[in-house]
C-alpha positions in Angstrom: 0.0 0.0 0.0 1.2 3.5 -0.7 2.1 5.6 2.4 3.8 8.7 1.1 4.4 11.1 3.9 3.9 14.9 4.0 6.6 17.0 2.3 9.8 17.6 4.3 12.4 19.7 2.6 16.0 19.0 3.1 19.4 20.1 1.8 21.1 16.8 3.0 21.7 13.9 0.6 19.1 11.2 0.6 19.4 7.4 1.0 16.9 4.7 0.4 16.4 1.7 2.7 14.3 -1.3 1.7 14.2 -3.8 4.6 12.4 -7.1 4.4 10.5 -8.2 7.5 9.5 -11.8 8.2 5.9 -11.0 8.8 3.2 -10.6 6.2 0.0 -11.6 8.0 -0.4 -9.8 11.2 -1.5 -6.2 10.5 -0.7 -5.1 14.1 2.9 -6.1 13.7 3.2 -4.6 10.2 1.7 -1.3 11.4 3.8 -1.2 14.6 7.0 -1.5 12.5 5.8 1.1 10.1 5.1 3.4 13.1 8.7 2.8 14.3 10.0 4.0 11.0 7.7 7.0 11.0 8.7 8.0 14.5 12.1 9.1 13.3 12.0 12.8 12.2 13.0 13.4 8.6 12.0 10.0 7.3 9.6 9.5 4.4 7.9 6.1 4.4 7.0 5.6 0.7 5.6 2.1 0.5 4.6 -0.9 2.6 4.1 -4.1 0.6 2.9 -7.2 2.5 2.5 -10.8 1.2 0.8 -13.4 3.4 1.9 -16.3 1.2 5.6 -15.3 1.4 4.9 -14.2 5.0 7.0 -11.1 4.3 6.7 -7.3 4.2 8.9 -4.9 2.3 9.2 -1.4 3.5 10.6 1.4 1.4 11.7 4.6 3.1 14.0 7.5 2.3 15.9 10.0 4.5 19.2 11.7 5.0 21.9 9.4 6.4 21.5 10.0 10.2 17.7 9.6 10.0 17.7 6.6 7.7 20.2 4.8 10.0 18.0 5.5 13.1 14.9 4.4 11.3 16.6 1.2 10.1 17.7 0.4 13.7 14.2 1.2 15.0 12.7 -1.3 12.5 15.1 -4.1 13.6 14.4 -3.4 17.2 10.6 -3.4 16.8 10.8 -6.6 14.6 12.9 -8.4 17.3 10.4 -7.5 20.0 7.4 -8.7 18.0 8.4 -11.7 15.8 9.3 -15.2 16.9 10.9 -17.1 14.0 10.2 -20.4 15.8 6.6 -20.1 14.7 7.2 -18.5 11.3 6.4 -20.5 8.2 6.2 -18.9 4.7 7.2 -19.5 1.2 10.1 -17.0 1.2 13.5 -18.1 2.7 14.5 -16.1 5.9 17.1 -16.0 8.6 15.8 -13.2 10.7 12.8 -11.3 12.0 14.3 -8.3 10.2 15.7 -10.4 7.4 17.6 -8.1 5.1 18.3 -4.4 5.6 19.9 -2.9 2.4 20.9 0.8 2.0 20.5 1.9 -1.6 22.2 4.9 -3.3 19.9 7.2 -5.3 22.5 9.2 -7.1 21.6 7.9 -10.6 18.0 9.1 -10.4 16.3 12.3 -11.3 15.1 13.6 -8.0 14.1 17.1 -9.1 17.1 18.9 -7.6 17.3 16.9 -4.4 20.7 15.6 -3.4 21.4 11.9 -3.2 24.1 10.0 -1.3 26.3 7.5 -3.2 27.7 4.1 -2.6 30.3 5.0 0.0 27.8 6.5 2.3 25.6 3.5 2.0 28.5 1.2 3.0 29.2 3.4 6.0 25.5 3.2 7.0 25.5 -0.6 6.8 28.6 -0.8 9.0 27.1 1.6 11.5 23.7 0.0 11.7 25.1 -3.5 11.7 27.3 -2.7 14.7 24.4 -1.2 16.7 22.2 -4.2 15.9 24.8 -6.7 17.1 25.9 -4.7 20.2 22.6 -3.4 21.4 20.1 -6.1 20.3 22.3 -9.2 20.5 21.4 -10.1 17.0 24.3 -11.4 14.8 24.8 -9.5 11.6 26.0 -10.6 8.2 27.3 -7.7 6.0 26.5 -8.3 2.3 26.5 -6.7 -1.1 28.8 -3.6 -1.5 29.3 -3.7 2.3 30.5 -7.3 2.4 33.8 -8.0 4.3 34.2 -11.4 2.6 34.0 -12.1 -1.1 31.6 -15.0 -0.6 29.1 -12.6 1.0 28.6 -10.2 -1.8 25.5 -12.3 -2.5 23.7 -13.4 0.7 22.8 -16.9 -0.6 25.7 -18.8 1.2 24.6 -17.8 4.7 20.9 -17.9 3.9 20.9 -21.4 2.6 18.6 -23.6 4.7 17.0 -20.5 6.4 16.9 -19.7 10.1 16.9 -23.3 11.2 20.1 -24.2 9.3 21.8 -21.1 10.5 20.8 -21.7 14.1 22.2 -25.2 14.1 25.4 -24.4 12.2 26.5 -20.9 13.2 28.6 -22.0 16.2 30.5 -24.8 14.4 30.7 -23.8 10.7 33.3 -21.1 9.9 31.3 -20.3 6.8 28.4 -19.2 9.0 30.3 -17.0 11.4 28.7 -13.6 11.5 30.6 -10.4 10.6 29.4 -8.7 13.7 28.2 -10.2 17.0 28.4 -13.6 18.7 28.3 -16.9 16.9 24.8 -17.7 18.0 21.4 -16.7 16.6 19.0 -14.6 18.7 16.5 -17.1 20.1 13.5 -15.4 18.5 14.8 -12.8 16.0 17.5 -15.0 14.4 20.1 -13.0 12.5 20.0 -10.0 10.2 21.7 -9.3 6.9 22.7 -5.6 6.6 24.1 -4.4 3.3 24.5 -1.8 0.6 23.4 -2.5 -3.0 22.4 -0.7 -6.2 18.8 -0.2 -7.1 17.1 -3.4 -8.0 13.6 -4.4 -9.0 11.8 -7.2 -7.2 9.4 -8.6 -9.9 7.1 -11.6 -9.8 5.1 -13.4 -12.5 2.1 -15.5 -11.6 1.5 -18.5 -13.8 -1.9 -20.0 -14.7 -1.1 -23.3 -13.0 -0.7 -24.5 -9.4 2.3 -26.8 -10.3 5.2 -25.2 -8.5 7.6 -27.5 -10.4 6.8 -25.5 -13.5 7.7 -22.2 -11.8 10.9 -23.7 -10.4 11.9 -25.0 -13.8 11.3 -21.6 -15.4 13.2 -19.9 -12.6 16.1 -22.2 -13.2 15.9 -21.5 -17.0 16.0 -17.7 -16.7 18.3 -17.0 -13.8 21.9 -15.9 -14.4 23.5 -18.7 -12.3 22.0 -21.3 -14.6 23.1 -19.5 -17.8 19.9 -17.6 -18.3 19.3 -13.8 -18.4 22.0 -11.5 -17.1 21.7 -9.9 -13.6 18.7 -12.0 -12.6 18.0 -14.1 -9.5 14.9 -16.3 -9.7 13.0 -18.8 -7.6 9.8 -20.7 -8.0 7.0 -20.6 -5.3 3.4 -21.5 -4.8 1.4 -18.4 -4.0 -2.4 -18.0 -3.7 -3.0 -21.4 -5.2 -0.9 -20.5 -8.2 2.8 -21.1 -9.1 4.9 -17.9 -9.1 8.3 -17.1 -10.7 9.9 -14.7 -8.2 12.8 -12.6 -9.4 15.3 -9.9 -8.3 16.5 -7.9 -11.3 19.9 -6.7 -10.1 20.4 -4.3 -12.9 17.0 -3.4 -14.5 18.8 -1.4 -17.2 20.4 -4.7 -18.4 17.4 -7.0 -17.8 14.1 -5.2 -17.4 10.8 -6.5 -16.1 9.5 -6.5 -19.7 12.4 -8.8 -20.8 11.7 -11.1 -17.9 8.0 -11.2 -18.5 8.6 -12.1 -22.2 11.1 -14.9 -21.1 8.7 -16.3 -18.5 5.8 -16.2 -20.9 7.8 -18.0 -23.6 9.1 -20.6 -21.1 5.6 -21.2 -19.7 4.1 -21.5 -23.2 6.7 -24.2 -24.1 5.3 -26.1 -21.1 1.7 -25.6 -22.1 1.0 -23.0 -19.4 -0.2 -19.4 -19.6 0.7 -16.3 -17.6 -2.0 -14.8 -15.3 -0.4 -11.5 -14.0 2.7 -9.9 -12.7 3.7 -7.6 -9.8 6.4 -5.3 -8.7 7.2 -5.8 -5.0 7.9 -2.4 -3.5 8.9 0.4 -5.9 10.9 0.6 -9.1 12.8 3.4 -11.0 10.7 5.1 -13.7 13.0 3.8 -16.4 12.4 0.2 -15.4 8.7 0.1 -16.4 7.3 0.8 -19.9 4.5 3.3 -20.2 2.0 0.6 -21.0 3.2 -1.7 -18.2 -0.3 -2.2 -16.8 -1.3 -3.9 -20.1 1.9 -5.2 -21.5 3.1 -6.8 -18.2 -0.4 -7.6 -16.9 0.5 -5.6 -13.7 -2.0 -5.9 -10.9 -1.9 -2.1 -10.3 -1.3 1.0 -12.4 2.3 1.8 -13.3 2.2 5.0 -11.3 1.7 3.1 -8.1 5.2 1.6 -8.4 7.3 4.5 -9.4 10.1 5.5 -7.0 11.2 9.0 -8.1 7.7 10.7 -8.1 7.1 9.5 -4.6 10.5 10.8 -3.4 10.0 14.2 -5.1 6.5 14.5 -3.6 7.6 13.5 -0.1 10.5 16.0 0.0 8.7 18.9 -1.8 10.7 18.8 -5.1 9.1 19.7 -8.4 
């Protein structure tokens, strides 16, 4: 749901944060975490996107560096107080209550004269917030993406494999699962948190006209980069709302756009005798990533304007 806050002008550079919370069903928890973000002065909460099947909520907020750091920490603290992973079951893999907390530079976007922080500032934010989470909340932290301290953690898959349960059982004995910050044990209810810095990406899902998740997994394997498919694409197959879904992260939407993924998924599905029902953007996307006719050409579940990042930022901070 869109939640653009009132205008708040600033001369400071802006940073985006897109944390993923392991809760997509309890509106009280989802709202409490949103309130924790809003409680930090200078923060614009632009979007809250919850999925009960994935059991996950994605928050998108923007602020100058000190405020975005405080809001990110407030989110992790609130999530840790309200979510117990021992009872959490959803389609999406997870290692923590506040599962991933990425800081994203906005310096390649047209923000109508607003200033944007770059990659270096986002790396510093990841370090700073990660240290606070480990020290003050007792939650082990893995630094990933551009903030990774180990080459095998640029992509978070190695320490996320098997989810919370595998990490809980292996963190003390497997050197490959030792956190970058904090003790070698998971928090009993909140697990661990991956904090990082990364470029803008687009989370984009395509819903198939079948309930056979094996079809979605086969298509995901066919299109993802690691299997020799499309460049800069991560993909998995899930069963969502009684339908199979191909779920993707487009790591560079200028290289592989949602339109290119939609065409590839539709072709791969057709070769299996399956149609495409709809698609969705999770959170927000840069204007350049979505074609003007996206509602029709991509069978989006909402109008294109609902997903555009730059207009929401300009509106929130009073830029033309």
